[in-house]
N, C-alpha and C positions, 0 to 999 in steps of 0.2 A: 504493500500500500504506500502510495506517495503522499507527501504533504500537498503537492500541487501538481496537477496535470494541465499542461498547456495544449490547446488544440489549434494547430496551424504553425507551419514552419517557415513562414516568410520573415521579413524584417521585424515585424511586430512580435512574433513568437520568439524569434532568436534573441532579440534584445531583452525581452521579459525573462527568458530562461537564464540569460547571462546574469542579470542583476539579482535574480532570486538565488542562483547558485553561488554568486559572490557573497551573498548574505548567509550562506550556509544552509539554505533550504533544500530539502529533498525534492527535486523537480524532475518530471518526465514530460518530454515534448513529443506530441503525436503529429505526424504529417502524412496526408493521404498519398502524396506523390513523392518527389524528392524535395530536399530543402531548396527554398528560393526559386520555385519554378513558375510562379504566376506573376502577379502585379509587382512583386518586390524585385524581380529581375528584369522585367520588360520596361520599367520606367527609365527615364533618362538620367537619373542620379542628381537632379537639382537639389540644392539645399536652400529652402525658402524660409524667410522670416517675415517679410512684409505682406500686407494684404495684396492679393494678386490683382494686377491692374484690370484684367478683362472682366471678372465678375464685379469688381467695384464699378467699372464703367456701365455694366449692364444692369446691376441691381440697385446701385446708388448708396447714399450715405446711411439710410435707415438699416439696410442689410449689413453694412460695414460696422455700424455701432453694435449690432447684436454679435458680430464676429469678434469684436475687439478683445474679449477675454482670452482668445486664443493667441494673440500676439506675444504676450509674455511667455506663454508655453513654447512658442517657436524660438524665442530669444534664448530660453534655457536649453533647448535642444541644440542650437548653434554652438553654445558654449561646450556642450558635451561632445559634439562632433570635433571640435577643435582639439580636444585632449585624448580622444578615444584611441587614436593610433598608438600613442605611447602606452596607454593602459593595456591594450590588446597585444602590443608588440607586432603589429601587422600594418603594412602600408595599404591603406584603403583608398589611396589617391585623393585624399581630402585636400582641397584648396579653398580658401575663403578670401577671394580677391574682390568681392563685392557684387551686388546685384544692381544693374543699371536699367532703369526704365526710362524710355525716351519718348518725347512728344513731337508729333508731326505738325501740329497746329495749335492755335491758342486754346481751343476747347480742351484738347488733351492735356495741355500744360496746366490749365486751371483744375482739371480733374486730378492730376498728379499732386498739385499743391494741396487740394482738399484732403486727399488720401494721406499725405505726409503729416498734415496737421493732426489727424486722428491718431496716426501711428506714434507720433511724438508724445501724445497725451498719455500713452501707456508705456513709455520708456524706450521705444525703438528710435534710434538715431537715423534720421533721413536727411541727407544733404541735397538741397535743391541746387540745380546747376543751370546757369544761363547758357545761351548758345555758345558764347566764347569759352566758358568754362568746360562745356561739353567737348568742344574741339581740343582743348588742352588735355583733358583727362582721357578721352576716348576718340582719338583722331580717325579711327576706322569707321565710326558712325557716319551715316549719310549726311552730307552737308545740308540736306533739306530739313533735318530735325532742328527744332528751335530751342530745345532745352531738355531737362530731365531731372532725375533724382537718383541718388546713389545710396544703397543700403550696404554698409561696409562689411557686415558680418555674413553675408550670403556667399554661396559658392557652389561646389559640386563634389561628388564622391563617386566611386565606382560601384554601381548597384549589382554588378556581377559577383563581387567578392565581399561586400559588406555583411550581408546576412550570414553567409557561411562562416565568416570570421567570428562573428558573435556566437554562433552556434558551437563552433569548435572550442572557443574559450569557455563556454558553459559546460561542455563535455569535460574539458580538462579540470574544471572545478567540481565535477561529480555528477552533473546532470546526465540523464538518460535520454538519448535521441532515438526515436522509433519511426522509421520511414516506411511508407507503403501501408499505413494504418488509417483507413477511412472510418471515422466515427459514424456509427449507424444508430446509436441510441444512448440516452443518458437517463438515469433514474436516481432518485434519492434513496439513500439507505441510512442506517443508524450511524455509520462512520462518516457519512457525507454524501458521496456520489459513486454510483456504479457506471462506468463508461464501457460501452460495447463497441468494438471495432469488428471488421469482417472476420478476424480470427483470434481476437484477444478479449478478455474481460478484466478490467482494471478497476481499482478503487482509489479514491483520493479524498482528502478532506476539503480541498479547494479545486476549482476549475477556473482557468483563464481562457476566455474565448478570444483567440487572435486569428480567426479563420478568414479574415478579409472578405472576399466575395461571398464566402459561405457562412459568414458570421450570423446572418439571419436564419439560416438553416439550423445552425447549432443552437441558437437562442430558442428557436421554436420547439426544440426537443424538450425544453422545460416550460413551454407554454408562453414564451415571450415573443413579442413582435417589436423589432427595432428599426430605426431609420437607416437602413443599409441599401444602397443602390449601386448598380453596376453600369459603367459607361464605356462603350468601345471607342478607343482613340488610336491614333497612329503617329509614328515618329520616323525620322530618317537620320542616317549617318553618312558622312562623306569619307573618301579616302584620306589618309594623312596628308596634310599640307603644312607649309611653313607657318610658324606662329603668326596669327593675325590679331587675336584679342584675348584678354584674360578674364573679362567680366562674364557673369551670367546676365544675358541681355533680354529685356522685355520690350514689347511694344506698349505704348500708352493706352491703347484701347482694343487692339486686335490680339488674337491668340498667337503668342510667340514666346518660346524660350529658346535661347541660342547660346551655345557654349562650346569652347574648344578644349579637348582633353590634353593631357600631357603628352600623349602620343601623336597629337596633331589632328586627330579626327574631329569633325564638327558635328555636334548633335543638334538637330533641328526638331523642335516639338512645340508644345503649347496647348495641347488638348484638342487638336482638330479631329473631328469624328471619323471613325471608320464605320463600315457596314457590318451587319450580321448576316451570315449565310443561312441556308436552310437548317443547318445543325446548330444554329445560334453561336457560331464561332466568328470572331472578328476578322474582317477582310479589308485590306487596303483599298481605298478609293482614289481614283485619279483626280477627282474634284478637290478633295482635301489635300492631296499632295501638291497640286498646283497652288491652292490657296496658301498653304503653309510656306512654300518656297517663295511665293510672291511677296509675302510680308517680310520674310527673312532677307530677301534681296533688297527690298526697299529700305531696310534698316541697316544692313551691313553689305554694301554693294560688292566689296572685294571678295566675297565668297563665291562669286559667279563662276570662277574657273575651277572650283572644287567639284569633283564628280561624286554623285550619290552612288554608294555601293550597296546600300540596303535600306529598304523601307519596311517597317513591320507594324502589325496591328496588335492591340492588346486590350484587355478589360482593366479598368481602374475602379477603385472604390470611391464612392462619393455619397453625399447627402445634400439636401437643399441648404442647410444652414452653414455648411463647411466646418461646423464645430466638432471636435473630437468627442467620442463616447468612451469615457475612461472611468471605471469604478465598479462597485458592486451593484448587481441588478436589484431593483426594489423588491423586498420581501423574499430574497433568495440568498440566505446566508451562505457565503462561500462560493458563489457563482459570480465571476467578474468578467468584464469585457474590456478589451483594448482595441479600439477601432479609431483610426485617424483617417478621415476622408481626404481625398484629393492629394494631400501633401504628406502621405503616410511615411514615405522614405525620410523626408525632412524631420518629421516629428518623432520618429521611432525611438531614439535614445531617451528623450524626455518621457514619452509615454511608457516605455519599459521600466524606467526608474520609478515613476509615480505608481504604476499599478503593482510593482513588486513590493513597494512600501505598504500600500493599502491592503494587499493580501495578508501581510504580517500584522495588520492592525496598527501600523505606525503612521505618523504624519509624514508625507513626502518631504524630502529635503529641498524644497523650493520656496521661494519668497513671494509666491502669488497664489491666488485662490483657485483651487482645482474644482470647486463645487459646480461651476457652470458646465462641467463636462460629465456630470453624473447622468447615467442613462435613465 
């Protein structure tokens, strides 16, 4: 019998397992496939802290004010990303050179200024840049852009190796990792919970639901319905090219994230939708590919000569509020959830640390209120 069973072996489950194991807790992680096979590995590895420009432009300030409690959460996670490579003894290719959002017109600049004002109100430093300052700081940006804002703590990491590195560290600390174990049922018993997989029956005092796209399915096994949604998106990567830029780049109003890795490849994303085929699997669409590349070229023209070598589609976790769900399910002693929508890779270290503390009945070691994330 384990103290804690974690269901889901992506970045959320791996970080949670690591922090629990580091605290000396007997933890078992169950993954139905292999570790890091779904959203955790197919995302572009962006490290976000600021309110994302596109939903801010679409939903407005009233939505952003409801989202504001999440900004200190992402600030905390950026600090953890900064130190985690030393702690794990593994190069996760973390760089935090800053996130740069740029404006193509006066309306976009006013929107960026309004967003920055809200972000500053909860402690996120945002440096507004005039057109001249933008040229000095980021000469690769199109000369048509009239200004922008820089969030210094943002950056990128390698999503292919981050979750496996956390999981390996958890295993080294005593955690049990069981792959190929699909959970098909959960029941309460006197000890806590009975978890049934296709070929195992396990007991635990506590459960942490980190199942990502399947988090709603796991919650439903104990009668809960949670705000978990799935969205098909697509991304592209280029061949390696000479260094062009170091920031994580956003458009002021359109869907765009743009960054160059240490190996020289350029990742082009931002949430452009893919399509679902007859089997409900995401498939690349030419319309989104064209739209994504159009915005990227308008923002950083010098990438025009870089050849695309792969475009892929994936499902990402989301919800309408964009707020994380972290904590104990109401009326379900011992049943916890760790679900960070849209920016789950960015928020994984903070979410893992917070839920690991809550499972142990301890206050999380953070200086902000986590109650807005209660499910």
